[in-house]
C-alpha positions as CSV (number, residue, x, y, z in Angstrom):
1,X,12.1,10.3,23.8
2,X,13.7,13.8,24.3
3,X,17.5,13.2,22.9
4,X,15.5,12.3,19.1
5,X,13.3,16.0,20.0
6,X,16.3,17.7,20.7
7,X,17.9,15.7,17.3
8,X,14.8,15.9,15.2
9,X,15.0,20.5,16.9
10,X,18.1,20.6,15.6
11,X,18.3,19.0,11.9
12,X,15.2,21.2,11.5
13,X,17.2,24.5,12.8
14,X,20.6,23.6,10.2
15,X,19.0,23.9,7.3
16,X,16.6,26.2,8.3
17,X,19.7,29.0,8.9
18,X,21.8,27.7,5.7
19,X,18.2,28.8,3.9
20,X,18.5,32.5,5.9
21,X,22.4,32.6,5.1
22,X,21.9,31.5,1.2
23,X,18.7,34.5,1.3
24,X,21.3,36.9,2.8
25,X,24.0,36.7,0.4
26,X,21.6,36.6,-2.5
27,X,20.1,39.8,-1.2
28,X,23.7,41.4,-0.6
29,X,25.0,40.5,-4.3
30,X,21.7,41.6,-5.8
31,X,22.0,45.2,-3.5
32,X,25.7,45.2,-5.3
33,X,24.7,44.8,-9.0
34,X,22.1,48.1,-8.3
35,X,25.0,50.1,-6.8
36,X,26.7,49.4,-10.1
37,X,28.0,52.4,-11.8
38,X,29.6,53.2,-15.5
39,X,32.1,56.1,-15.1
40,X,31.8,56.8,-18.5
41,X,32.2,60.7,-19.1
42,X,32.2,61.2,-15.1
43,X,34.8,63.7,-13.5
44,X,36.7,61.3,-11.5
45,X,39.8,63.3,-9.2
46,X,42.5,61.4,-7.7
47,X,45.2,62.7,-5.3
48,X,49.5,60.9,-6.2
49,X,47.8,60.6,-9.9
50,X,51.1,61.3,-11.2
51,X,53.3,58.1,-11.0
52,X,52.7,55.2,-8.9
53,X,49.1,53.2,-8.2
54,X,47.9,56.2,-8.7
55,X,48.9,57.0,-12.4
56,X,48.1,52.9,-13.1
57,X,43.8,53.7,-11.8
58,X,44.0,56.5,-13.7
59,X,45.5,53.7,-16.8
60,X,42.1,52.2,-15.5
61,X,39.6,55.1,-14.8
62,X,40.8,56.5,-18.2
63,X,40.0,53.1,-20.4
64,X,36.6,53.4,-18.9
65,X,35.8,56.6,-20.5
66,X,36.4,58.8,-17.6
67,X,37.0,62.4,-17.4
68,X,40.3,62.8,-14.8
69,X,42.1,65.3,-13.1
70,X,45.3,63.8,-11.8
71,X,46.2,66.2,-8.2
72,X,50.3,65.9,-7.3
73,X,53.4,68.0,-5.7
74,X,55.1,67.9,-8.1
75,X,54.0,69.8,-12.0
76,X,57.8,67.8,-13.4
77,X,56.0,64.7,-12.8
78,X,52.0,65.3,-14.3
79,X,53.4,66.5,-17.1
80,X,55.2,63.4,-17.5
81,X,51.5,60.8,-16.3
82,X,49.9,63.3,-18.4
83,X,52.4,62.7,-21.9
84,X,52.3,58.4,-20.7
85,X,48.4,59.0,-20.8
86,X,47.4,61.4,-23.7
87,X,48.2,59.0,-26.5
88,X,45.6,56.4,-26.2
89,X,42.9,58.5,-26.0
90,X,42.5,59.8,-22.3
91,X,40.5,63.3,-21.4
92,X,42.9,64.2,-18.6
93,X,43.8,67.3,-16.6
94,X,46.8,67.8,-13.8
95,X,46.6,70.5,-11.3
96,X,50.1,71.1,-9.5
97,X,48.3,70.2,-5.5
98,X,49.7,69.8,-2.3
99,X,47.0,68.3,0.0
100,X,48.0,69.3,2.8
101,X,47.9,72.3,2.0
102,X,43.8,73.2,3.3
103,X,43.4,76.1,1.0
104,X,45.7,74.5,-2.3
105,X,43.1,71.5,-2.2
106,X,39.9,74.4,-1.8
107,X,41.3,75.9,-5.1
108,X,42.7,72.8,-7.2
109,X,38.7,71.6,-6.4
110,X,37.0,75.3,-7.4
111,X,39.2,74.5,-10.4
112,X,38.1,71.2,-11.2
113,X,34.7,72.2,-10.9
114,X,34.7,75.5,-13.4
115,X,37.2,72.8,-16.4
116,X,34.9,69.8,-16.0
117,X,31.3,71.2,-14.3
118,X,31.2,68.7,-11.7
119,X,33.6,65.9,-9.2
120,X,32.1,62.5,-9.6
121,X,34.7,60.4,-8.4
122,X,37.4,61.4,-5.8
123,X,40.0,58.9,-4.8
124,X,42.3,59.7,-2.1
125,X,45.6,57.8,-3.1
126,X,48.5,60.9,-2.5
127,X,50.8,59.0,0.7
128,X,54.5,59.1,1.4
129,X,56.6,55.8,3.2
130,X,59.4,56.5,5.7
131,X,61.2,53.4,6.9
132,X,63.0,53.5,9.4
133,X,63.4,51.8,13.2
134,X,61.5,54.2,15.9
135,X,64.6,55.2,17.3
136,X,65.7,57.2,14.1
137,X,62.8,58.9,13.2
138,X,61.3,62.7,14.4
139,X,58.4,64.0,15.2
140,X,58.5,65.7,11.8
141,X,58.6,62.1,10.5
142,X,55.6,62.0,12.1
143,X,53.8,65.5,11.0
144,X,53.9,64.4,7.1
145,X,52.0,61.0,7.9
146,X,49.4,62.1,9.6
147,X,49.4,65.7,7.4
148,X,49.1,63.5,3.6
149,X,47.3,60.7,4.7
150,X,44.6,61.9,7.3
151,X,44.6,65.9,7.0
152,X,45.4,65.7,3.2
153,X,41.5,63.3,2.6
154,X,39.8,65.5,5.3
155,X,40.7,68.5,2.9
156,X,39.8,66.9,-0.1
157,X,36.6,65.3,1.3
158,X,35.2,68.4,3.0
159,X,36.4,70.6,-0.4
160,X,34.3,68.3,-2.9
161,X,30.7,66.3,-0.2
162,X,29.2,69.2,-1.3
163,X,29.2,69.2,-4.7
164,X,28.3,65.4,-3.6
165,X,25.2,65.6,-1.8
166,X,23.9,68.1,-4.3
167,X,23.1,65.4,-6.5
168,X,22.4,62.5,-3.9
169,X,25.1,60.5,-5.6
170,X,28.9,60.3,-5.6
171,X,31.9,57.9,-5.5
172,X,35.0,58.4,-2.7
173,X,38.0,56.2,-2.3
174,X,40.3,56.0,0.2
175,X,43.3,53.9,-0.7
176,X,44.7,53.2,3.1
177,X,47.0,50.1,4.1
178,X,47.4,47.1,5.8
179,X,49.5,49.1,8.0
180,X,46.5,50.6,8.0
181,X,44.8,48.1,10.7
182,X,48.0,46.1,11.8
183,X,50.5,48.4,12.9
184,X,53.8,47.5,10.7
185,X,58.1,47.4,12.3
186,X,60.2,50.3,11.5
187,X,56.8,51.6,9.2
188,X,55.5,53.6,12.7
189,X,55.1,56.6,11.1
190,X,53.2,55.6,8.2
191,X,51.1,53.2,10.4
192,X,49.7,56.3,12.2
193,X,48.8,57.9,9.4
194,X,47.1,55.2,7.9
195,X,45.9,54.3,10.6
196,X,43.7,57.9,10.9
197,X,42.7,57.6,7.0
198,X,40.7,54.2,8.6
199,X,39.8,55.7,11.0
200,X,38.1,59.0,9.1
201,X,37.4,56.6,6.1
202,X,35.6,54.2,7.5
203,X,33.7,56.9,9.9
204,X,33.2,59.2,6.7
205,X,30.9,55.9,5.1
206,X,28.4,55.9,7.3
207,X,27.6,59.4,7.7
208,X,27.7,59.6,3.9
209,X,25.1,57.2,2.9
210,X,22.6,59.0,4.0
211,X,23.5,61.6,1.2
212,X,24.0,58.7,-1.2
213,X,27.7,59.0,-1.5
214,X,30.4,55.5,-1.1
215,X,32.6,55.2,0.4
216,X,35.4,52.8,-0.1
217,X,38.6,52.2,2.2
218,X,41.0,50.3,0.3
219,X,43.6,48.0,2.4
220,X,46.0,47.1,-0.8
221,X,49.1,44.8,1.2
222,X,52.8,44.7,-1.1
223,X,52.2,46.1,-4.5
224,X,54.8,46.0,-7.5
225,X,54.5,49.7,-8.2
226,X,58.1,50.6,-8.7
227,X,57.4,53.3,-5.8
228,X,60.2,51.5,-3.5
229,X,62.7,54.0,-5.2
230,X,60.6,57.1,-3.6
231,X,60.6,55.9,-0.9
232,X,62.1,57.7,2.4
233,X,65.1,55.6,4.8
234,X,66.7,56.6,7.7
235,X,69.3,54.6,9.8
236,X,70.7,52.5,8.1
237,X,69.4,53.4,5.5
238,X,70.7,51.0,2.7
239,X,69.5,48.0,5.0
240,X,66.2,49.4,5.4
241,X,65.7,49.7,1.5
242,X,66.8,46.1,0.8
243,X,64.4,44.2,2.9
244,X,61.4,46.6,1.9
245,X,62.4,46.6,-1.8
246,X,63.0,42.8,-1.7
247,X,59.8,42.2,-0.4
248,X,58.0,44.5,-1.7
249,X,59.0,42.8,-4.7
250,X,58.3,39.2,-4.0
251,X,55.4,37.8,-5.9
252,X,54.4,35.2,-3.8
253,X,53.2,37.7,-1.3
254,X,53.0,41.0,-3.8
255,X,50.2,41.9,-6.5
256,X,51.2,43.7,-9.2
257,X,49.7,47.4,-9.8
258,X,47.8,46.7,-12.3
259,X,46.0,44.2,-10.6
260,X,45.3,46.7,-8.0
261,X,44.3,48.7,-9.7
262,X,41.2,47.2,-11.4
263,X,40.1,45.9,-8.0
264,X,40.3,49.3,-7.0
265,X,37.8,50.7,-9.9
266,X,35.7,47.6,-9.6
267,X,35.6,48.1,-5.4
268,X,34.7,52.2,-7.1
269,X,32.3,51.0,-9.3
270,X,30.0,48.5,-7.3
271,X,30.3,51.3,-3.8
272,X,32.3,48.5,-1.7
273,X,32.9,49.2,1.9
274,X,36.6,47.5,2.3
275,X,39.1,46.3,-0.2
276,X,41.7,44.2,1.4
277,X,44.1,43.4,-1.7
278,X,46.0,40.1,-1.4
279,X,45.6,37.1,-0.2
280,X,48.7,37.8,2.4
281,X,46.9,41.0,3.5
282,X,43.5,39.4,4.2
283,X,45.4,37.1,6.4
284,X,47.7,39.1,8.5
285,X,43.8,41.2,8.9
286,X,42.4,38.2,9.8
287,X,44.9,36.7,12.5
288,X,45.6,40.0,14.4
289,X,41.6,40.1,14.8
290,X,41.1,37.0,16.0
291,X,44.8,36.3,17.8
292,X,46.4,39.1,18.6
293,X,48.9,37.4,20.6
294,X,50.2,35.5,17.4
295,X,50.6,39.0,15.4
296,X,52.3,40.7,18.5
297,X,55.1,37.5,18.6
298,X,55.5,37.9,15.0
299,X,56.0,40.9,14.6
300,X,57.8,41.8,18.2
301,X,60.3,39.0,16.1
302,X,60.2,41.5,12.6
303,X,61.4,44.2,14.5
304,X,64.3,42.1,16.1
305,X,65.9,41.0,12.6
306,X,65.0,44.2,10.8
307,X,68.1,46.5,10.7
308,X,69.2,48.3,14.8
309,X,68.8,51.4,15.1
310,X,71.7,54.1,15.0
311,X,72.5,57.4,16.9
312,X,71.4,60.5,16.0
313,X,73.1,61.9,13.9
314,X,72.3,59.1,11.6
315,X,68.8,60.2,10.9
316,X,69.2,62.0,7.7
317,X,66.7,61.1,4.9
318,X,67.7,58.9,1.9
319,X,65.6,58.0,-1.2
320,X,65.8,54.5,-2.4
321,X,67.7,55.8,-5.4
322,X,70.2,56.9,-2.7
323,X,70.6,53.2,-0.8
324,X,71.5,50.8,-3.3
325,X,73.7,48.2,-2.7
326,X,74.3,44.2,-3.8
327,X,71.1,43.0,-1.9
328,X,68.9,46.0,-3.8
329,X,68.6,47.0,-6.7
330,X,69.4,42.9,-7.6
331,X,67.7,40.2,-9.7
332,X,65.2,39.5,-6.4
333,X,63.8,43.2,-6.9
334,X,63.5,43.2,-10.7
335,X,59.4,42.7,-10.8
336,X,59.3,45.7,-9.1
337,X,62.4,47.6,-10.8
338,X,60.9,46.6,-14.7
339,X,57.8,49.2,-13.7
340,X,59.7,51.9,-12.4
341,X,59.6,54.2,-15.4
342,X,56.0,52.3,-17.1
343,X,54.3,54.3,-13.3
344,X,56.6,57.0,-13.8
345,X,58.6,57.1,-10.3
346,X,61.9,57.3,-12.8
């Protein structure tokens, strides 16, 4: 009799739990729908907006009628980006700004407020990628990554938040990376900066919620942005460029910049807390969280298979453009190569 009672109890609990889970899912869906905003006429600031993913994000916001301000270090790249955007009717201005410089950031934010009257959305996208074994990295490489990926967004957020708080609304999107939640071999400096950005973004999400400001942490996997030619390589730089470019171009594990940008804009629209882009990135995150030993084995094996370090004299820095070989560019990198000009990476 007791066995039957226990079975009956379990049979009653399961539908109850299922109904509760369905209720929570429905409540979350309704809450997300209520958070939806329209970007028409909103002032959107995009760092690293002159090329690559930043330029693709700008295209999607422009298509929705947002007023764009692009920040980047290179004035010529900014000019080319605005020349690409304006024929479609985009309302876009460009400001040369090094996000690593706090004073330059504060001056840029002041100029945007004066020009636009407000800042409604901030997209922290500026980044730098350096590929090399640990032995061929210098301390300056780690400093560059942290300054760009962590201090830069912090300068922007500190400068922008007072304006958002006054209106009890706003969106901040921080573009981190799968390398910001799982360390990737030969991207150690990059991962250091992106890990810092992930923690910073998640922390701001908690602290700014009371002010009506929603912060989204974006974790992209591999994307075909064309930026591989402007990444930096050390050590056996031609081999490093080859594996990096071929991996990023593989359609089986990467996504197009346009698709990634569309998903980022949607996550911003609904104020989603986190967005992981590409199934391989999500799977890697899940395996690392549940089975860290498997991740440790896989990444250590990958590190052994990647190009070996060279003596300290080989620490010179090369761009992807300067690191071509028979392997890259080739038909294996074509999916990424064909968007180089489109995304202003030439």
